[in-house]
C-alpha positions in Angstrom: 84.1 6.8 -132.7 84.9 5.8 -136.3 84.5 2.3 -137.7 86.5 0.4 -140.2 84.2 1.1 -143.1 84.2 4.8 -142.3 88.0 5.0 -142.0 88.3 3.0 -145.3 85.7 5.2 -147.0 83.6 2.2 -148.1 80.2 4.0 -147.9 78.7 1.2 -145.8 75.6 1.9 -143.7 74.6 -1.6 -142.5 76.0 -5.1 -141.8 73.7 -6.4 -144.4 76.2 -5.0 -146.9 79.3 -6.7 -145.5 80.4 -10.2 -144.3 82.5 -8.9 -141.4 82.0 -7.0 -138.1 82.4 -3.2 -138.8 84.5 -2.7 -135.6 85.4 0.8 -134.2 89.2 1.2 -134.7 89.7 3.5 -131.7 87.8 1.2 -129.3 86.5 -2.3 -128.7 83.0 -3.6 -129.3 81.3 -6.0 -126.8 81.4 -9.0 -129.1 83.2 -12.3 -128.8 84.3 -15.2 -130.9 82.3 -18.3 -130.1 83.8 -21.7 -130.9 80.4 -23.3 -131.3 79.3 -20.7 -133.9 82.6 -21.2 -135.8 82.2 -25.0 -135.7 78.7 -24.6 -137.2 79.9 -22.3 -140.0 80.1 -24.0 -143.4 81.7 -21.2 -145.3 85.3 -21.7 -146.4 86.7 -19.4 -143.7 84.5 -21.1 -141.1 85.6 -24.6 -142.1 89.3 -23.6 -142.0 89.0 -21.8 -138.7 87.1 -24.8 -137.2 90.0 -27.0 -138.3 92.5 -24.7 -136.7 90.5 -24.7 -133.5 90.0 -28.5 -133.4 93.6 -29.4 -134.0 94.8 -27.0 -131.4 92.4 -28.0 -128.6 92.7 -31.7 -129.4 96.4 -31.4 -128.8 95.9 -29.3 -125.7 93.3 -31.5 -124.2 95.4 -34.6 -124.8 98.3 -33.0 -123.0 95.9 -32.1 -120.1 94.6 -35.7 -119.9 98.2 -36.9 -119.8 99.1 -34.3 -117.2 102.0 -33.2 -119.5 102.5 -29.8 -117.9 105.5 -28.8 -120.0 103.5 -29.4 -123.2 100.5 -27.6 -121.8 102.7 -24.6 -121.0 104.3 -24.8 -124.5 100.9 -24.8 -126.2 99.7 -21.8 -124.2 102.9 -19.8 -124.2 102.2 -18.1 -127.6 98.9 -16.7 -126.6 98.4 -13.0 -125.9 95.5 -10.7 -125.6 95.0 -9.4 -129.1 94.3 -5.8 -130.0 93.8 -5.9 -133.8 90.4 -7.5 -133.8 88.9 -4.7 -131.6 86.6 -7.1 -129.9 86.1 -7.3 -126.2 85.9 -5.2 -123.1 88.6 -2.5 -123.4 87.5 1.2 -123.3 89.5 3.6 -125.3 92.2 2.3 -127.6 92.4 -1.5 -127.7 95.2 -2.4 -125.4 94.4 -5.7 -123.7 96.9 -7.2 -121.3 94.9 -9.8 -119.4 95.2 -13.2 -121.2 98.9 -13.9 -120.5 100.4 -17.4 -121.0 101.0 -17.6 -117.3 97.4 -16.8 -116.4 96.1 -19.3 -119.1 98.4 -22.0 -117.8 97.1 -21.5 -114.2 93.6 -21.9 -115.5 94.4 -25.2 -117.3 96.5 -26.5 -114.4 93.5 -26.0 -112.1 91.2 -27.8 -114.5 93.7 -30.7 -114.6 93.9 -30.8 -110.9 90.1 -30.7 -110.5 89.8 -33.8 -112.8 87.8 -32.1 -115.5 89.6 -33.9 -118.2 89.4 -37.3 -116.5 85.7 -37.0 -115.8 84.7 -36.3 -119.4 83.5 -32.8 -118.5 85.6 -31.1 -121.2 85.0 -32.5 -124.6 84.6 -29.3 -126.7 86.5 -26.0 -126.4 83.3 -24.3 -125.3 83.1 -26.6 -122.3 85.9 -24.7 -120.6 83.6 -21.8 -120.1 81.1 -24.0 -118.3 83.3 -25.1 -115.4 86.2 -22.7 -114.9 85.7 -19.6 -112.7 86.8 -16.4 -114.5 87.4 -18.2 -117.8 84.4 -17.0 -119.8 83.6 -15.3 -123.1 86.4 -12.7 -123.1 89.3 -15.1 -122.4 88.0 -17.7 -124.7 87.6 -15.2 -127.5 91.1 -13.9 -127.0 92.6 -17.4 -127.1 90.6 -18.2 -130.3 91.9 -15.1 -132.0 95.5 -16.4 -131.4 94.6 -19.8 -132.7 92.9 -18.7 -135.9 95.0 -15.6 -136.5 96.1 -16.9 -140.0 92.5 -17.6 -141.0 91.5 -14.1 -139.9 94.4 -12.6 -141.7 93.6 -14.4 -145.0 89.9 -13.3 -144.6 91.0 -9.7 -144.0 93.4 -9.8 -147.0 90.5 -10.9 -149.1 88.3 -8.0 -147.9 91.1 -5.5 -148.5 91.5 -6.9 -152.1 87.8 -6.9 -152.7 87.4 -3.2 -151.7 90.7 -2.1 -153.3 92.3 -1.1 -150.0 96.1 -0.5 -150.1 98.2 -3.5 -148.8 101.7 -2.6 -147.6 104.7 -4.8 -148.3 106.2 -7.0 -145.7 109.3 -4.9 -145.7 107.4 -1.6 -145.2 105.1 -2.9 -142.4 105.8 -6.4 -141.1 103.2 -8.2 -139.0 104.1 -9.3 -135.5 102.4 -12.3 -134.0 102.0 -16.1 -133.9 99.3 -18.3 -135.2 98.4 -22.0 -134.9 99.4 -24.1 -138.0 96.7 -26.7 -138.4 98.8 -28.7 -140.9 101.9 -29.0 -138.7 100.1 -28.8 -135.4 102.4 -26.2 -134.0 102.7 -22.4 -133.5 104.4 -20.5 -136.2 105.6 -16.9 -136.4 103.8 -14.8 -139.0 107.1 -13.6 -140.5 105.9 -13.2 -144.1 102.8 -11.1 -143.5 102.2 -7.4 -144.1 100.5 -5.7 -141.2 97.1 -4.6 -142.5 96.1 -1.1 -141.4 93.6 1.6 -142.1 94.8 5.1 -141.3 97.5 3.6 -139.1 95.1 1.5 -137.1 96.0 -2.3 -137.2 93.1 -4.5 -138.0 92.1 -8.1 -138.4 88.5 -8.4 -139.6 86.3 -11.0 -138.1 83.4 -12.8 -140.0 80.1 -11.6 -138.5 79.0 -15.3 -138.4 81.8 -16.0 -135.8 80.7 -13.5 -133.1 78.2 -13.4 -130.2 77.3 -11.3 -127.2 76.7 -14.4 -125.0 78.2 -17.7 -126.0 76.0 -20.7 -126.9 77.8 -22.6 -124.1 76.7 -20.2 -121.4 76.9 -21.8 -118.0 73.8 -19.9 -116.9 71.8 -21.2 -119.9 73.0 -24.7 -119.2 72.0 -24.4 -115.6 68.5 -23.0 -116.4 67.6 -25.2 -119.4 69.3 -28.5 -118.5 70.4 -28.8 -114.9 67.4 -27.3 -113.2 65.0 -29.2 -115.6 66.8 -32.4 -114.6 66.5 -31.6 -110.9 62.8 -30.9 -111.4 62.4 -34.4 -112.8 64.4 -36.0 -110.0 62.3 -34.2 -107.3 59.1 -35.3 -109.0 60.3 -38.9 -109.3 61.1 -38.9 -105.5 58.0 -36.9 -104.6 60.2 -34.6 -102.6 58.9 -32.0 -100.1 59.7 -29.3 -102.8 57.0 -30.7 -105.1 53.6 -28.8 -104.9 50.6 -31.1 -104.9 47.0 -31.0 -105.9 44.0 -33.3 -105.7 42.3 -34.8 -108.7 38.5 -35.2 -108.9 38.4 -38.3 -106.9 40.7 -37.0 -104.1 44.0 -38.6 -105.2 47.1 -36.5 -104.5 49.1 -35.5 -107.6 52.7 -34.3 -107.2 53.9 -31.6 -109.6 57.3 -30.4 -110.6 58.7 -27.8 -108.2 59.5 -24.4 -109.8 63.1 -24.0 -111.0 63.3 -20.8 -108.8 62.5 -22.8 -105.7 65.1 -25.5 -106.6 67.7 -23.0 -107.3 67.1 -21.1 -104.0 67.0 -24.3 -102.0 69.9 -26.3 -103.5 72.2 -23.5 -104.8 71.4 -20.4 -102.9 74.4 -18.1 -103.1 76.8 -21.0 -103.8 79.1 -21.4 -106.8 76.7 -22.4 -109.7 79.6 -23.9 -111.7 80.3 -26.4 -108.9 76.5 -27.1 -108.9 76.3 -27.8 -112.6 79.4 -29.9 -112.4 78.0 -32.1 -109.7 74.9 -33.0 -111.6 76.6 -33.3 -114.9 78.9 -35.9 -113.3 75.7 -37.7 -112.1 74.1 -37.6 -115.5 76.7 -37.1 -118.4 73.9 -37.2 -120.9 73.0 -33.6 -119.9 76.2 -32.3 -121.4 75.8 -34.3 -124.7 72.2 -33.0 -125.0 73.6 -29.4 -124.4 76.2 -29.9 -127.2 73.5 -31.2 -129.6 71.2 -28.3 -128.8 74.0 -25.8 -129.5 74.9 -27.5 -132.8 71.4 -27.6 -134.1 70.1 -24.3 -132.7 73.1 -22.0 -133.3 71.7 -18.5 -133.1 73.7 -16.0 -135.1 73.3 -12.3 -134.6 71.2 -10.7 -137.2 72.4 -7.7 -139.2 70.0 -5.5 -137.3 71.3 -6.8 -134.0 74.9 -6.2 -135.1 74.0 -2.7 -136.3 72.6 -1.9 -132.8 75.6 -3.4 -130.9 78.3 -1.9 -133.2 76.8 1.5 -134.1 74.5 2.3 -131.1 75.4 0.3 -128.0 79.2 0.9 -128.4 78.6 4.6 -128.8 76.6 4.7 -125.5 79.5 3.1 -123.7 81.9 5.8 -124.7 
């Protein structure tokens, strides 16, 4: 396995020396774009990428609320599973085929029919991952690459120029792909871009501040830290049979919060946990806003040491 910096002969040994993910060019690395991390990034590329994401999803979410299915299809019809970022789950050469426009449309059609956009359950792009079965970090990451392709291209072009890497002409090696134009709020074809390659491997470099292993908007984390805590408080308020008790010094019975594990086993069992978190979010919408605020103020980015382990050690073990 050879990484971008090796193929480009940059002499890099750690992510502390570079602003991007040093991806393997003949494989994928298990990292994913996170919309919440991008939204919290104040660098120039972060601000521009967040703008692209916000304008795209605002238009998509409006179309979903209006049940404008032709527009929803049009907005999703340019997305494809990207190979040039080398992020995700593929083994061997990057050749993803999973996130087709048809499949994405079916996901959003189901969300519309389930009333997610009417009930205020989807406010931010990351909320999609909370409610929709089989739409999690990999599919969100793929969709985001399509949306911010121009921003990633400009970032990659800057890195090529910084390190003195050869940039082909458009005539010699044209780029093939669409990107979301945040100014015109439409998809455009990248017809005037050169395809950036290293030793014949196409590449779009991704800022290391954009990626995660597990998104901030993890439904399991939302379940554990917000929904189950809320259910603990409700059980305690109602002094339910799940609450353990103890006696104080004068013999009064004191009810205690039931353990989260007990609540989960009793109320959720082997059921669909996304339906479970939806039910109680609908009952108390403040849970979702608290979750958003927590993600915004406690955005944990991967450290350089963590990236080094994932990219240089963990990826090699997966070969």
